[in-house]
N, C-alpha and C positions, 0 to 999 in steps of 0.2 A: 492454634497454628496460623490461621488466616490472619491474625492480628498481630503477629510476631513481626518486627522490623526486618528489613532485607539487610543481611550482613554483607558489607561492601569491602571488608578489609580483605588485603590480599588481591583486589582488582588490579589489573595491569594497565597503566596509563603510558603512552608514548608521546614524549615531548618533541617538537621539532622546531628548532630555532638556530639560527647561525651566530647568535650572540651568547657567549658563555655566561656573561651576567644574568639574562633572562632565563637561562637554563637552571642557573643556581636558585634563582628566587622561586620559579615554579616548583623546583624539585624539593626545596624546603617546605613549601606550602603542602604539597600533595603527600610527602612521606610523612607529615604530621597527622595526616588523616587515615594512615595505615595502607596506603596503596604502594605497589610495586612499580617503580618508575624506571623508564628506559629512556635513551636520548639518542637524537639524530641531529645532525647539524645541516643536512641539505636534503632535498627531494629525493634523490636517487637512493640515498641511505635509509630514509624514511620508508620508502616503498618496499625495500629489502627486509628491514626489520619488521614492519608491520606483516609481511607475508610469512615469515619464519615464525614471529613470537605471538602474532594474533592477539594484539592487545584489545582490551575492552573498550578503550576510548584513545582518540588522538587529538592533542592540542596542538594545532599547526600554525606557525608564524605565516604571514602573507609575503613580507617583503624579504626574500632571500635571492642571493645571486643564483644564476644558472637557470634554476626551475624555481619559479615562485610557488607560493602556496596554493593559488588557484590552479595552476597546472599540476602540482602533486596530488591535490585533492581529485582532480578530473581523472588522473591516472588510477588513484586507489580505487574510484568508483567503477572503472572499467575492468578491473580484475575480479574474477570470482572469490578468491579467498579473502580479499580485502574490502569487497563491495559493501558488505554489512556493518562494517566498524565505523561508528559515529564520529564525525570530525567536528571539532570546535575550533574556529579560527581565532587567533590572539594576535590582535594587530592595533596600530594606531590610525588605521584608515577607517573613518566613521562616515564617509560619503554614502548616501543612501543607495547610489548606483553600485558601488563596491560591495554593499552589504547584500543587496538582492542578488548580484552575480554569484556571490558565494553559497546563497541558499539553491540557487538554480543548479549550481555544480554538484551539490549534494551535502552541504554542511547542515549541521542541525542547530549550530548556535554561533553567537560571537562574544569574545571577551575583548574589551579595549584596554590599550596600554594607556598610561601605566596601570599595571594589574592591581586589583585591591583583593586581599586574602578572603575576604567575606564572599565577594562576589565568585571568584574562582572556586571556592569550596562548594558553594551552593549550586552553581551551574554544572560543575563536574559530579557533584553528588546527584543531582536530578537525572542527568543522562545516563550515569551508571546504574541507577535504580531503574530507568526505563528499560535498558538493555536487560537486566536481571528479570524484569517482568516479561520481556519478549522471551527470553529463555525459558522461564517458567510456563509460559503460553504454549511454546512449542513442545516442550515435554509433556504437557498435558493433553495436547492435540495427538502427540505420538502414542501416548498411553491409551487414549480413546480409540485410536486406530488399532492399536493391538488388541484392545478389548474387543473390537467389533470383529477382527479376524478370529478371536478364541470363540466368539458367539457362533461365527459361521461354522466352525468345525464341531461345536457341541450341539447348537439348537438350530439346525438346519430348517426346521419346521416353522420357525417363528419369524416368518417373513416380514410382517407388519411392523413387529419390534425393531428389527434390523435396519428397516427403511427409516423409522424414526430416530434411530442412533444416528445414522448417516446424516440426517437432516440436523440434528443437534451439533454433530461434529462440524458440518459446513458453517452453522451459525456461529459456533464458538471461533472458528477461523475468521469468518466474516468480521466479528466484533474485534478480534486481535488486529486484523488488517485496517479496520476503521481507525483504531487509536493511532496506528502508525501514520495513516494518510492525512487524517486531519490534524496531526502535529506540524505538518509544514506550512500550511496558511497561518495557524495560531502563533507559531515561532517568528514567522516573518512580520506578523502583526505586532507581536511584543517588542520585537527590535525596533520597528519603525516608531512605536509610542515611546519607548525608552530613549530613542535617539531624539525625539521631539522634547521630551521632558529635559534632557542634559542640555540641549540648545537654549530652551527657555530659562535654565539656571544660569548659563553663561550670560544670557541677555539681561537677567535680572541684576546680575553682579555688576555688569557694565553701567546699568542705570544708576545703581547705589554709589558706584565710584564717580559718576558723572562723566564717564568716558564713552557714552553711547553715541555712535555716529548713525547718519542717515544709511550709509552702506550697511552697517551692522544689522539695522532694522530691516532692510531690504533683504539681506541674506536670510535673516530668521524667517520672514514671510516666505521665501522660496522653499526652505527647508520644511516649514510647516505645512506648505501646500503639498509637496512631494510625499512627506511622510503620512499625512492624513489620507491622501488618495491611496497610497500603498496600504495602509492599514484597512480602509473601507472595502477595498476590493478583496482583500484576503479574509475579511469577516464574511462578506457575501459567499465567497468560495466555501468557507467552512460552514455556513448555515445550508448551503445547497447540498454538501456532503451529508451533513447531519440528517437533513430532511429525507435523502434518498435512503441512507442506511436504516433509519428509523422505519420508514415505510416498508422496505423490503422485509426487514426482520420481523415486524408484527406481522405482515401478511403470511410469512412461512410459520408463524406460530398459531395461527388461527384459521379455521376452514369456514370461511363466510362468503357468500356472493356479494359482490359490489359493482357498481359502475364506474368504468375507469377507461381513460384514453390509452390505447394499447401501445402507440409509439412512445409516448412519454414514459409508460411504466417500463418498456424494454429498455430504453435509455437510461432509467433510474437503476434497474438491476444491473447494467453494464458498468455504470459508474461505480457500484459497490465491488466490481471485479477489476478496477482500474489498477489496482497495486500489482495484481499477477500480470496484467496485459502490458504494463510499462517495462517489465522485465524482458517480455519477450519480443517486443517491437512489432507484433502483428497488428494489422489494421482490420477494423471492423466498421461494416457498414450496414445500415439498416434501412430498407426500402419499404416504407409503410405510410399509409395516409395519414396525414397530421390530424384528420378529423375523425378517425375511427375509434368508436367508443363502443364497448362491450358490456355486457352483464355476465359476469363469470367469476371464477376463483382467482384472484390475483396471486395468491400463495402458490397455487399450482403452476401458473405461467413463470412465477419466479424460480421454482424448483426446476422446471424444463429449460428455462433459459440458462440459468447457472450450470446445470449438469451438461447441456450441450457444449457450452464454451470450455467447461473444464475437460470434458472429454477431447476435445480438440487440442487443448494445451498439453494434455498428458499423453495421448496416443496419435495426434494428427500430424505433428511436424518433427522433422529431424532437429536435434539440438543445434542451436545457434541460427536456424534458418527463420527468416521473417516472411511470414504468410498473410493471407487475406482470409476474413471470415465475413459472411454475408447473411443476413435475414431478409427474406422476401415476403411481405405479408399482404394477403388480398382476400377479398370477399368473393365467393362463388356461390350465388343463390343464399341459402340459408346456412351455408358452412363458411368457417374460416380456415384458410389455408396457409400454412407456414412452411416455407422452403428454407431450411438452414443448410448452408454448404461451407466448406473450407477448401482450399487448394493445397492440401497437405500430402503426405504419402498414401493415402488411400487405405482400403481394407481388402485383404486378400479373399479371392472368390470363396475358397473354401471356409472362411470364417464369417461369411455374411450371415448365414442362418444362425448362428451362435451368439451374435453381439448382444442380444436383448435377454440372453439366459442369466439368471441370476448367478453371481460368482464368477462368471466368465471375463477375463482380462488378459490383454497381450503384454501388459505392462505393470505387472504387480510390484516390481522393484522401483519403478518410477512414480509410484504413488497410487495406481490403479487399484480400486477395490473390488471391482467386478460388479458393483451394485448401480453405477451412474446411469448407464443406458436402461437397465431394468426399472430403476426409479421413474425414468422418463416415461417408458411405455406403460407402467403402472398409473402415472398421472393421467397421462393422455387417454388411456382406455377407461380406467376405473373412476377417475374424478371428472373428467371433461367429457366423457362419453363418445371419444373419437379413436382415431387409429393413426399409427406411424409406420413408415417404412423406410428402407435405406437403399441407395444405390451407389455402388463405388467400385473402383477397380484400382489396383496398385499403381502409385505414381500419378494418380489423377483426382485425389481428394476424395471427399465423401459428402453426399448430399442426402439430408434427411427430410422427408415429406411428412408434415402433420396436418391432419384434417380433423376439426373439431366443430361442433355447434357454435353457432354466434351467441346463443345464451346457454348458460349451464342447463345441464339436465334437471327438468322438474321446476325450472324458474318461470 
């Protein structure tokens, strides 16, 4: 089953273009691939259709009257029901700045006009397959969460196994988010290099025809410089993401003591959480010495940091409110003190004594499993040999104080 191709027949594609000829061309190409095609001739109509019909992919023209493609995409990405629908721009605008603006707004790809059937089919198929994989991933994550819930009811005594399942679910979600997050810089890099190749082909043709001018060559040099700079910066960003995800995932899969810079490690873990944080608008601050190096279990710290932030995202803030999260790290004698706080809605006084209890949650419908804070307490107390406490009152946020030895127990 794992080797079976993904069936894309019946996938819904919305085409948005104010030119009937363009609609006819794209419709013919996509219907031959077995997709269900719908049309919109302006931005307002596209937003309404996308909200009601929930297509799997949108092919969006840039140059349209009243509301252009950039504004249409911006509005689609601002609405909950349409935020996750991938958008491919179909346009004759190939200027690097226009391409970059499209990616920053939220597009996943570009198709240049006049369209070529092979390219339309290839790019459409690639992004529909990606969306299908994301849905499969979400279904697997949901099944795993349901499985954990069943374990909670049936195997209440098997605490360690449940904690391991939660860790695996977190890692599975982390890997899925990594695939999505690294796709943006890779996509930008691919577009920049494709544009550079196309410009080179145009230049070569002019040389062969004997029509190359000094201005043509100067324009090519300028495009080459812009495209190369854009490609390099995004390759560096992708490499940084890969390094951070790999480090955090590996550390959480093994329980070994190592020597590491704590601030750099906290920032690496937070980078893996950036897809979630981007959706909320919350600001995170890390107040920690640049030179603080410790000998401890990095995987335990990764679990603590991840669960603290996830706890704030699930329980700490009212929906739609942007808040602040802060880590303050300092040394006191032979101990490491971590104060983690958010300025969210806080915890009711009567619930403070229960927050570290296994399975206790105030937001199970919102994704709370009741294991996050319990896992943190287990990691702090049993793995790192420390202690954790919480101070909070309703409407004034929550603060968690963690104290652990600077060196791992027995090291």
